[in-house]
PyMOL Python script that loads the backbone (N, CA, C, O; Angstrom):
from pymol import cmd

cmd.read_pdbstr("""\
ATOM      1  N   MET A   1       0.672  -1.139   0.220  1.00  0.00           N
ATOM      2  CA  MET A   1      -0.038  -0.036   0.395  1.00  0.00           C
ATOM      3  C   MET A   1       1.073   1.359  -0.288  1.00  0.00           C
ATOM      4  O   MET A   1       2.300   1.438  -0.227  1.00  0.00           O
ATOM      5  N   SER A   2       0.149   2.251  -0.866  1.00  0.00           N
ATOM      6  CA  SER A   2       1.170   3.711  -0.559  1.00  0.00           C
ATOM      7  C   SER A   2       1.742   4.320   0.957  1.00  0.00           C
ATOM      8  O   SER A   2       1.114   3.915   1.935  1.00  0.00           O
ATOM      9  N   GLN A   3       2.740   5.142   1.182  1.00  0.00           N
ATOM     10  CA  GLN A   3       2.799   5.243   2.295  1.00  0.00           C
ATOM     11  C   GLN A   3       1.809   6.657   2.372  1.00  0.00           C
ATOM     12  O   GLN A   3       1.035   6.563   3.325  1.00  0.00           O
ATOM     13  N   LYS A   4       1.651   7.893   1.632  1.00  0.00           N
ATOM     14  CA  LYS A   4       1.224   8.267   1.304  1.00  0.00           C
ATOM     15  C   LYS A   4       0.041   8.193   1.639  1.00  0.00           C
ATOM     16  O   LYS A   4      -0.655   7.211   1.383  1.00  0.00           O
ATOM     17  N   LYS A   5      -0.507   9.572   2.475  1.00  0.00           N
ATOM     18  CA  LYS A   5      -1.824   9.513   3.525  1.00  0.00           C
ATOM     19  C   LYS A   5      -2.795  10.328   2.116  1.00  0.00           C
ATOM     20  O   LYS A   5      -2.383  11.267   1.436  1.00  0.00           O
ATOM     21  N   LEU A   6      -4.620   9.381   1.932  1.00  0.00           N
ATOM     22  CA  LEU A   6      -4.618   9.261   1.303  1.00  0.00           C
ATOM     23  C   LEU A   6      -6.064  10.074   1.895  1.00  0.00           C
ATOM     24  O   LEU A   6      -6.875   9.910   2.806  1.00  0.00           O
ATOM     25  N   GLY A   7      -5.773  11.270   0.504  1.00  0.00           N
ATOM     26  CA  GLY A   7      -6.575  12.052   0.315  1.00  0.00           C
ATOM     27  C   GLY A   7      -7.090  13.533   1.262  1.00  0.00           C
ATOM     28  O   GLY A   7      -8.008  14.300   1.551  1.00  0.00           O
ATOM     29  N   ILE A   8      -5.787  13.200   1.417  1.00  0.00           N
ATOM     30  CA  ILE A   8      -4.608  14.653   1.869  1.00  0.00           C
ATOM     31  C   ILE A   8      -4.169  15.125   0.562  1.00  0.00           C
ATOM     32  O   ILE A   8      -3.418  14.371  -0.056  1.00  0.00           O
ATOM     33  N   PRO A   9      -4.489  16.209   0.037  1.00  0.00           N
ATOM     34  CA  PRO A   9      -4.596  17.080  -1.299  1.00  0.00           C
ATOM     35  C   PRO A   9      -3.058  18.379  -1.350  1.00  0.00           C
ATOM     36  O   PRO A   9      -3.183  19.459  -0.773  1.00  0.00           O
ATOM     37  N   GLY A  10      -2.090  18.114  -1.906  1.00  0.00           N
ATOM     38  CA  GLY A  10      -0.617  18.400  -2.005  1.00  0.00           C
ATOM     39  C   GLY A  10      -1.052  20.638  -2.576  1.00  0.00           C
ATOM     40  O   GLY A  10      -1.499  21.558  -1.891  1.00  0.00           O
ATOM     41  N   ASN A  11      -0.711  20.592  -3.698  1.00  0.00           N
ATOM     42  CA  ASN A  11      -1.109  21.784  -4.078  1.00  0.00           C
ATOM     43  C   ASN A  11      -2.096  20.497  -5.464  1.00  0.00           C
ATOM     44  O   ASN A  11      -1.827  19.591  -6.253  1.00  0.00           O
ATOM     45  N   THR A  12      -3.422  21.383  -4.895  1.00  0.00           N
ATOM     46  CA  THR A  12      -4.511  20.238  -5.613  1.00  0.00           C
ATOM     47  C   THR A  12      -4.321  21.278  -7.040  1.00  0.00           C
ATOM     48  O   THR A  12      -3.911  22.427  -6.879  1.00  0.00           O
ATOM     49  N   THR A  13      -4.675  20.727  -8.494  1.00  0.00           N
ATOM     50  CA  THR A  13      -4.811  21.254  -9.382  1.00  0.00           C
ATOM     51  C   THR A  13      -5.767  20.217  -9.866  1.00  0.00           C
ATOM     52  O   THR A  13      -5.635  18.997  -9.779  1.00  0.00           O
ATOM     53  N   VAL A  14      -6.959  21.036 -10.500  1.00  0.00           N
ATOM     54  CA  VAL A  14      -7.855  20.093 -11.385  1.00  0.00           C
ATOM     55  C   VAL A  14      -7.758  19.745 -12.545  1.00  0.00           C
ATOM     56  O   VAL A  14      -7.363  20.417 -13.497  1.00  0.00           O
ATOM     57  N   ILE A  15      -8.253  18.260 -12.518  1.00  0.00           N
ATOM     58  CA  ILE A  15      -8.624  17.661 -14.014  1.00  0.00           C
ATOM     59  C   ILE A  15     -10.165  17.195 -14.558  1.00  0.00           C
ATOM     60  O   ILE A  15     -11.276  17.295 -14.038  1.00  0.00           O
ATOM     61  N   TYR A  16      -9.925  16.908 -15.225  1.00  0.00           N
ATOM     62  CA  TYR A  16     -11.485  16.887 -16.059  1.00  0.00           C
ATOM     63  C   TYR A  16     -11.547  15.428 -16.311  1.00  0.00           C
ATOM     64  O   TYR A  16     -10.857  15.005 -17.238  1.00  0.00           O
ATOM     65  N   VAL A  17     -12.445  14.388 -15.462  1.00  0.00           N
ATOM     66  CA  VAL A  17     -12.520  13.512 -16.027  1.00  0.00           C
ATOM     67  C   VAL A  17     -13.514  12.439 -17.024  1.00  0.00           C
ATOM     68  O   VAL A  17     -13.368  11.310 -17.493  1.00  0.00           O
ATOM     69  N   GLY A  18     -14.675  13.575 -17.045  1.00  0.00           N
ATOM     70  CA  GLY A  18     -15.583  13.298 -16.909  1.00  0.00           C
ATOM     71  C   GLY A  18     -16.762  12.963 -16.364  1.00  0.00           C
ATOM     72  O   GLY A  18     -16.394  12.531 -15.272  1.00  0.00           O
ATOM     73  N   LYS A  19     -18.632  12.815 -16.398  1.00  0.00           N
ATOM     74  CA  LYS A  19     -18.936  12.471 -15.927  1.00  0.00           C
ATOM     75  C   LYS A  19     -19.743  11.173 -15.764  1.00  0.00           C
ATOM     76  O   LYS A  19     -20.522  10.944 -14.839  1.00  0.00           O
ATOM     77  N   ALA A  20     -19.450  10.351 -16.794  1.00  0.00           N
ATOM     78  CA  ALA A  20     -18.851   8.872 -16.551  1.00  0.00           C
ATOM     79  C   ALA A  20     -17.787   8.716 -15.841  1.00  0.00           C
ATOM     80  O   ALA A  20     -17.816   8.075 -14.790  1.00  0.00           O
ATOM     81  N   ARG A  21     -17.036   9.105 -16.165  1.00  0.00           N
ATOM     82  CA  ARG A  21     -16.181   8.238 -15.480  1.00  0.00           C
ATOM     83  C   ARG A  21     -16.060   8.704 -13.559  1.00  0.00           C
ATOM     84  O   ARG A  21     -15.581   7.803 -12.871  1.00  0.00           O
ATOM     85  N   TYR A  22     -16.574  10.334 -12.619  1.00  0.00           N
ATOM     86  CA  TYR A  22     -16.787  10.598 -11.712  1.00  0.00           C
ATOM     87  C   TYR A  22     -17.112   9.383 -11.032  1.00  0.00           C
ATOM     88  O   TYR A  22     -16.668   8.791 -10.048  1.00  0.00           O
ATOM     89  N   ARG A  23     -18.580   9.085 -12.366  1.00  0.00           N
ATOM     90  CA  ARG A  23     -19.728   7.574 -11.126  1.00  0.00           C
ATOM     91  C   ARG A  23     -19.291   7.517 -10.935  1.00  0.00           C
ATOM     92  O   ARG A  23     -19.060   8.134  -9.895  1.00  0.00           O
ATOM     93  N   SER A  24     -18.355   6.759 -11.453  1.00  0.00           N
ATOM     94  CA  SER A  24     -17.863   5.335 -11.542  1.00  0.00           C
ATOM     95  C   SER A  24     -16.757   5.197 -10.607  1.00  0.00           C
ATOM     96  O   SER A  24     -16.291   4.093 -10.327  1.00  0.00           O
ATOM     97  N   LEU A  25     -16.349   6.228 -10.144  1.00  0.00           N
ATOM     98  CA  LEU A  25     -15.290   6.411  -8.928  1.00  0.00           C
ATOM     99  C   LEU A  25     -16.092   6.725  -7.484  1.00  0.00           C
ATOM    100  O   LEU A  25     -15.737   6.476  -6.332  1.00  0.00           O
ATOM    101  N   ALA A  26     -17.429   7.429  -8.042  1.00  0.00           N
ATOM    102  CA  ALA A  26     -17.957   8.046  -6.783  1.00  0.00           C
ATOM    103  C   ALA A  26     -19.167   6.638  -6.631  1.00  0.00           C
ATOM    104  O   ALA A  26     -20.177   6.711  -5.931  1.00  0.00           O
ATOM    105  N   ALA A  27     -18.857   5.678  -7.275  1.00  0.00           N
ATOM    106  CA  ALA A  27     -19.834   4.980  -7.429  1.00  0.00           C
ATOM    107  C   ALA A  27     -18.818   3.623  -5.298  1.00  0.00           C
ATOM    108  O   ALA A  27     -19.099   3.190  -4.181  1.00  0.00           O
ATOM    109  N   HIS A  28     -17.386   3.770  -6.643  1.00  0.00           N
ATOM    110  CA  HIS A  28     -16.227   3.150  -5.860  1.00  0.00           C
ATOM    111  C   HIS A  28     -15.909   3.341  -4.574  1.00  0.00           C
ATOM    112  O   HIS A  28     -15.191   2.661  -3.841  1.00  0.00           O
ATOM    113  N   ALA A  29     -16.258   3.917  -4.452  1.00  0.00           N
ATOM    114  CA  ALA A  29     -15.876   4.942  -3.576  1.00  0.00           C
ATOM    115  C   ALA A  29     -16.816   4.686  -2.366  1.00  0.00           C
ATOM    116  O   ALA A  29     -16.480   4.131  -1.319  1.00  0.00           O
ATOM    117  N   ARG A  30     -18.392   5.315  -2.757  1.00  0.00           N
ATOM    118  CA  ARG A  30     -19.484   4.419  -2.007  1.00  0.00           C
ATOM    119  C   ARG A  30     -19.490   3.228  -1.341  1.00  0.00           C
ATOM    120  O   ARG A  30     -19.879   3.100  -0.180  1.00  0.00           O
ATOM    121  N   GLU A  31     -19.015   2.230  -2.134  1.00  0.00           N
ATOM    122  CA  GLU A  31     -19.284   0.656  -1.078  1.00  0.00           C
ATOM    123  C   GLU A  31     -18.393   0.589  -0.515  1.00  0.00           C
ATOM    124  O   GLU A  31     -18.476   0.683   0.709  1.00  0.00           O
ATOM    125  N   ILE A  32     -17.222   0.410  -1.096  1.00  0.00           N
ATOM    126  CA  ILE A  32     -15.937   1.138  -0.577  1.00  0.00           C
ATOM    127  C   ILE A  32     -15.920   1.492   0.826  1.00  0.00           C
ATOM    128  O   ILE A  32     -15.330   0.802   1.658  1.00  0.00           O
ATOM    129  N   GLY A  33     -16.778   2.929   1.210  1.00  0.00           N
ATOM    130  CA  GLY A  33     -16.894   3.849   2.675  1.00  0.00           C
ATOM    131  C   GLY A  33     -17.691   2.526   3.435  1.00  0.00           C
ATOM    132  O   GLY A  33     -17.351   2.086   4.533  1.00  0.00           O
ATOM    133  N   TYR A  34     -18.931   1.941   2.534  1.00  0.00           N
ATOM    134  CA  TYR A  34     -20.149   1.283   3.140  1.00  0.00           C
ATOM    135  C   TYR A  34     -20.062   0.248   3.914  1.00  0.00           C
ATOM    136  O   TYR A  34     -20.672   0.070   4.968  1.00  0.00           O
ATOM    137  N   LEU A  35     -18.447  -1.236   2.821  1.00  0.00           N
ATOM    138  CA  LEU A  35     -18.033  -1.259   3.084  1.00  0.00           C
ATOM    139  C   LEU A  35     -17.719  -2.156   4.744  1.00  0.00           C
ATOM    140  O   LEU A  35     -18.030  -3.084   5.491  1.00  0.00           O
ATOM    141  N   SER A  36     -16.909  -1.042   4.515  1.00  0.00           N
ATOM    142  CA  SER A  36     -15.344  -0.223   5.732  1.00  0.00           C
ATOM    143  C   SER A  36     -15.900   0.031   6.551  1.00  0.00           C
ATOM    144  O   SER A  36     -15.413  -0.336   7.620  1.00  0.00           O
ATOM    145  N   ASN A  37     -17.375   0.876   6.624  1.00  0.00           N
ATOM    146  CA  ASN A  37     -17.102   1.491   7.818  1.00  0.00           C
ATOM    147  C   ASN A  37     -16.445   3.417   6.989  1.00  0.00           C
ATOM    148  O   ASN A  37     -17.056   4.485   6.959  1.00  0.00           O
ATOM    149  N   ALA A  38     -15.687   3.226   6.710  1.00  0.00           N
ATOM    150  CA  ALA A  38     -15.456   4.649   6.688  1.00  0.00           C
ATOM    151  C   ALA A  38     -15.831   5.334   5.483  1.00  0.00           C
ATOM    152  O   ALA A  38     -16.543   4.949   4.556  1.00  0.00           O
ATOM    153  N   ASP A  39     -15.000   6.824   5.727  1.00  0.00           N
ATOM    154  CA  ASP A  39     -15.065   7.819   4.921  1.00  0.00           C
ATOM    155  C   ASP A  39     -14.641   7.666   4.223  1.00  0.00           C
ATOM    156  O   ASP A  39     -13.465   7.767   4.573  1.00  0.00           O
ATOM    157  N   ILE A  40     -14.683   7.281   2.555  1.00  0.00           N
ATOM    158  CA  ILE A  40     -13.866   7.297   1.103  1.00  0.00           C
ATOM    159  C   ILE A  40     -15.018   7.938   0.253  1.00  0.00           C
ATOM    160  O   ILE A  40     -16.217   7.812   0.008  1.00  0.00           O
ATOM    161  N   LYS A  41     -13.842   8.758  -0.068  1.00  0.00           N
ATOM    162  CA  LYS A  41     -14.673  10.070  -1.225  1.00  0.00           C
ATOM    163  C   LYS A  41     -13.975   9.460  -2.286  1.00  0.00           C
ATOM    164  O   LYS A  41     -12.914   8.836  -2.274  1.00  0.00           O
ATOM    165  N   ALA A  42     -14.737   9.740  -3.199  1.00  0.00           N
ATOM    166  CA  ALA A  42     -14.389   9.690  -5.028  1.00  0.00           C
ATOM    167  C   ALA A  42     -13.216   9.968  -4.895  1.00  0.00           C
ATOM    168  O   ALA A  42     -12.503   8.964  -4.903  1.00  0.00           O
ATOM    169  N   THR A  43     -12.182  11.808  -4.657  1.00  0.00           N
ATOM    170  CA  THR A  43     -10.583  12.186  -4.725  1.00  0.00           C
ATOM    171  C   THR A  43     -10.096  10.524  -3.555  1.00  0.00           C
ATOM    172  O   THR A  43     -10.322   9.494  -4.190  1.00  0.00           O
ATOM    173  N   THR A  44      -9.840  10.400  -2.903  1.00  0.00           N
ATOM    174  CA  THR A  44      -9.020   9.405  -1.884  1.00  0.00           C
ATOM    175  C   THR A  44      -8.890   8.268  -2.949  1.00  0.00           C
ATOM    176  O   THR A  44      -7.807   7.926  -3.423  1.00  0.00           O
ATOM    177  N   PHE A  45     -10.499   7.527  -3.396  1.00  0.00           N
ATOM    178  CA  PHE A  45     -10.281   6.113  -4.354  1.00  0.00           C
ATOM    179  C   PHE A  45      -9.391   6.695  -5.920  1.00  0.00           C
ATOM    180  O   PHE A  45      -8.925   5.949  -6.781  1.00  0.00           O
ATOM    181  N   LEU A  46      -9.369   7.678  -5.920  1.00  0.00           N
ATOM    182  CA  LEU A  46      -8.444   8.480  -6.964  1.00  0.00           C
ATOM    183  C   LEU A  46      -7.268   8.046  -7.202  1.00  0.00           C
ATOM    184  O   LEU A  46      -6.582   7.290  -7.890  1.00  0.00           O
ATOM    185  N   HIS A  47      -7.294   9.167  -5.983  1.00  0.00           N
ATOM    186  CA  HIS A  47      -5.605   8.441  -5.558  1.00  0.00           C
ATOM    187  C   HIS A  47      -5.184   7.693  -5.663  1.00  0.00           C
ATOM    188  O   HIS A  47      -4.341   7.376  -6.502  1.00  0.00           O
ATOM    189  N   TYR A  48      -5.891   6.798  -4.342  1.00  0.00           N
ATOM    190  CA  TYR A  48      -5.070   5.696  -4.593  1.00  0.00           C
ATOM    191  C   TYR A  48      -4.585   4.506  -5.257  1.00  0.00           C
ATOM    192  O   TYR A  48      -3.713   3.645  -5.146  1.00  0.00           O
ATOM    193  N   LEU A  49      -5.922   4.985  -6.284  1.00  0.00           N
ATOM    194  CA  LEU A  49      -5.626   4.897  -8.220  1.00  0.00           C
ATOM    195  C   LEU A  49      -4.432   4.624  -8.711  1.00  0.00           C
ATOM    196  O   LEU A  49      -4.005   3.641  -9.316  1.00  0.00           O
ATOM    197  N   ILE A  50      -3.911   5.690  -8.350  1.00  0.00           N
ATOM    198  CA  ILE A  50      -2.673   6.555  -9.135  1.00  0.00           C
ATOM    199  C   ILE A  50      -1.400   6.393  -8.554  1.00  0.00           C
ATOM    200  O   ILE A  50      -0.365   6.299  -9.214  1.00  0.00           O
ATOM    201  N   ASP A  51      -1.508   6.341  -6.528  1.00  0.00           N
ATOM    202  CA  ASP A  51      -0.362   5.313  -6.426  1.00  0.00           C
ATOM    203  C   ASP A  51       0.118   4.480  -6.090  1.00  0.00           C
ATOM    204  O   ASP A  51       1.251   4.131  -5.758  1.00  0.00           O
ATOM    205  N   GLU A  52      -1.273   3.923  -6.216  1.00  0.00           N
ATOM    206  CA  GLU A  52      -0.692   2.046  -5.977  1.00  0.00           C
ATOM    207  C   GLU A  52      -0.356   1.627  -8.743  1.00  0.00           C
ATOM    208  O   GLU A  52      -0.004   0.592  -9.309  1.00  0.00           O
ATOM    209  N   PHE A  53      -0.696   2.907  -9.308  1.00  0.00           N
ATOM    210  CA  PHE A  53      -1.287   1.640 -10.416  1.00  0.00           C
ATOM    211  C   PHE A  53      -0.242   2.442 -11.462  1.00  0.00           C
ATOM    212  O   PHE A  53       0.473   1.943 -12.330  1.00  0.00           O
ATOM    213  N   ALA A  54      -0.426   4.128 -11.013  1.00  0.00           N
ATOM    214  CA  ALA A  54       0.953   5.154 -11.895  1.00  0.00           C
ATOM    215  C   ALA A  54       1.948   4.061 -12.452  1.00  0.00           C
ATOM    216  O   ALA A  54       2.044   3.662 -13.612  1.00  0.00           O
ATOM    217  N   ASP A  55       2.454   3.789 -11.663  1.00  0.00           N
ATOM    218  CA  ASP A  55       3.095   2.698 -12.953  1.00  0.00           C
ATOM    219  C   ASP A  55       2.788   2.304 -13.719  1.00  0.00           C
ATOM    220  O   ASP A  55       2.658   2.765 -14.853  1.00  0.00           O
ATOM    221  N   LYS A  56       2.556   1.192 -13.257  1.00  0.00           N
ATOM    222  CA  LYS A  56       2.112   0.049 -14.483  1.00  0.00           C
ATOM    223  C   LYS A  56       1.197   0.176 -15.850  1.00  0.00           C
ATOM    224  O   LYS A  56       1.115  -0.424 -16.922  1.00  0.00           O
ATOM    225  N   ALA A  57       0.419   1.537 -15.070  1.00  0.00           N
ATOM    226  CA  ALA A  57      -0.468   1.550 -16.175  1.00  0.00           C
ATOM    227  C   ALA A  57       0.587   3.079 -17.290  1.00  0.00           C
ATOM    228  O   ALA A  57      -0.074   3.749 -18.084  1.00  0.00           O
ATOM    229  N   HIS A  58       2.227   3.376 -17.117  1.00  0.00           N
ATOM    230  CA  HIS A  58       2.342   3.558 -17.320  1.00  0.00           C
ATOM    231  C   HIS A  58       2.845   3.487 -18.387  1.00  0.00           C
ATOM    232  O   HIS A  58       2.674   4.303 -19.292  1.00  0.00           O
ATOM    233  N   THR A  59       3.962   1.896 -18.460  1.00  0.00           N
ATOM    234  CA  THR A  59       4.709   1.087 -18.953  1.00  0.00           C
ATOM    235  C   THR A  59       3.202   0.369 -20.106  1.00  0.00           C
ATOM    236  O   THR A  59       3.272   0.476 -21.330  1.00  0.00           O
ATOM    237  N   LYS A  60       2.036  -0.276 -19.436  1.00  0.00           N
ATOM    238  CA  LYS A  60       0.948  -0.452 -20.298  1.00  0.00           C
ATOM    239  C   LYS A  60       0.916   0.618 -21.758  1.00  0.00           C
ATOM    240  O   LYS A  60       0.965   0.384 -22.965  1.00  0.00           O
ATOM    241  N   LEU A  61       0.819   1.731 -21.030  1.00  0.00           N
ATOM    242  CA  LEU A  61       0.062   2.817 -22.488  1.00  0.00           C
ATOM    243  C   LEU A  61       1.253   2.727 -23.098  1.00  0.00           C
ATOM    244  O   LEU A  61       1.005   2.593 -24.296  1.00  0.00           O
ATOM    245  N   LEU A  62       2.453   2.728 -22.916  1.00  0.00           N
ATOM    246  CA  LEU A  62       3.468   3.471 -23.715  1.00  0.00           C
ATOM    247  C   LEU A  62       3.768   2.366 -24.518  1.00  0.00           C
ATOM    248  O   LEU A  62       3.999   2.608 -25.703  1.00  0.00           O
ATOM    249  N   ASP A  63       3.845   0.498 -23.898  1.00  0.00           N
ATOM    250  CA  ASP A  63       3.564  -1.005 -25.016  1.00  0.00           C
ATOM    251  C   ASP A  63       2.914  -0.606 -26.004  1.00  0.00           C
ATOM    252  O   ASP A  63       3.323  -0.482 -27.159  1.00  0.00           O
ATOM    253  N   GLU A  64       1.478  -0.310 -25.427  1.00  0.00           N
ATOM    254  CA  GLU A  64       0.396   0.146 -26.264  1.00  0.00           C
ATOM    255  C   GLU A  64       0.619   0.738 -27.765  1.00  0.00           C
ATOM    256  O   GLU A  64       0.152   0.368 -28.843  1.00  0.00           O
ATOM    257  N   LEU A  65       1.624   1.932 -27.384  1.00  0.00           N
ATOM    258  CA  LEU A  65       1.582   3.089 -28.301  1.00  0.00           C
ATOM    259  C   LEU A  65       2.226   3.032 -29.915  1.00  0.00           C
ATOM    260  O   LEU A  65       1.929   3.168 -31.102  1.00  0.00           O
ATOM    261  N   LYS A  66       4.045   2.524 -28.375  1.00  0.00           N
ATOM    262  CA  LYS A  66       4.545   2.072 -29.539  1.00  0.00           C
ATOM    263  C   LYS A  66       4.441   0.763 -30.157  1.00  0.00           C
ATOM    264  O   LYS A  66       5.137   0.404 -31.107  1.00  0.00           O
ATOM    265  N   ASN A  67       3.754   0.221 -29.717  1.00  0.00           N
ATOM    266  CA  ASN A  67       2.704  -0.686 -31.136  1.00  0.00           C
ATOM    267  C   ASN A  67       2.349  -0.748 -31.819  1.00  0.00           C
ATOM    268  O   ASN A  67       2.482  -1.525 -32.764  1.00  0.00           O
ATOM    269  N   LYS A  68       1.097   0.892 -31.435  1.00  0.00           N
ATOM    270  CA  LYS A  68       0.604   0.967 -32.271  1.00  0.00           C
ATOM    271  C   LYS A  68       0.870   1.659 -33.693  1.00  0.00           C
ATOM    272  O   LYS A  68       0.266   1.587 -34.763  1.00  0.00           O
ATOM    273  N   ILE A  69       1.962   2.329 -33.299  1.00  0.00           N
ATOM    274  CA  ILE A  69       3.446   3.521 -34.462  1.00  0.00           C
ATOM    275  C   ILE A  69       3.258   1.666 -34.912  1.00  0.00           C
ATOM    276  O   ILE A  69       2.518   1.268 -35.811  1.00  0.00           O
ATOM    277  N   LYS A  70       3.919   0.987 -34.242  1.00  0.00           N
ATOM    278  CA  LYS A  70       5.106  -0.332 -34.778  1.00  0.00           C
ATOM    279  C   LYS A  70       4.418  -0.489 -36.449  1.00  0.00           C
ATOM    280  O   LYS A  70       4.809  -0.177 -37.574  1.00  0.00           O
ATOM    281  N   THR A  71       3.102  -1.197 -35.835  1.00  0.00           N
ATOM    282  CA  THR A  71       1.853  -2.152 -37.211  1.00  0.00           C
ATOM    283  C   THR A  71       1.743  -0.534 -38.169  1.00  0.00           C
ATOM    284  O   THR A  71       2.456  -0.606 -39.170  1.00  0.00           O
ATOM    285  N   GLN A  72       1.089   0.691 -38.052  1.00  0.00           N
ATOM    286  CA  GLN A  72       1.624   1.998 -38.608  1.00  0.00           C
ATOM    287  C   GLN A  72       2.416   1.661 -39.876  1.00  0.00           C
ATOM    288  O   GLN A  72       2.086   1.403 -41.034  1.00  0.00           O
ATOM    289  N   GLU A  73       3.729   1.770 -39.146  1.00  0.00           N
ATOM    290  CA  GLU A  73       4.430   1.641 -39.965  1.00  0.00           C
ATOM    291  C   GLU A  73       4.646   0.647 -40.625  1.00  0.00           C
ATOM    292  O   GLU A  73       5.460   0.809 -41.533  1.00  0.00           O
ATOM    293  N   GLU A  74       4.108  -0.596 -40.484  1.00  0.00           N
ATOM    294  CA  GLU A  74       4.504  -1.877 -41.350  1.00  0.00           C
ATOM    295  C   GLU A  74       3.932  -2.358 -42.406  1.00  0.00           C
ATOM    296  O   GLU A  74       4.187  -3.286 -43.173  1.00  0.00           O
ATOM    297  N   ASP A  75       2.482  -0.971 -42.259  1.00  0.00           N
ATOM    298  CA  ASP A  75       1.020  -1.216 -42.932  1.00  0.00           C
ATOM    299  C   ASP A  75       1.706  -0.512 -44.120  1.00  0.00           C
ATOM    300  O   ASP A  75       1.085  -0.318 -45.165  1.00  0.00           O
TER     301      ASP A  75
END
""", "prot")
cmd.dss("prot")
cmd.show_as("cartoon", "prot")
cmd.util.cbc("prot")
cmd.orient("prot")
């Protein structure tokens, strides 16, 4: 688990995620909060996702984009 404290913002910058993604984040946060009897907000859940999975997502997206470019060059 991340060593950072969840839900405590540093220098806040706004990033638009869209209504559907926000609803998904909020639904997960509500369920986690309900099942754990903790106050979990959508922001807390998003921070957790970034802290725990950003490096893996970075690598996967980079590989996918490189493969896409390579495939386009071969066509």
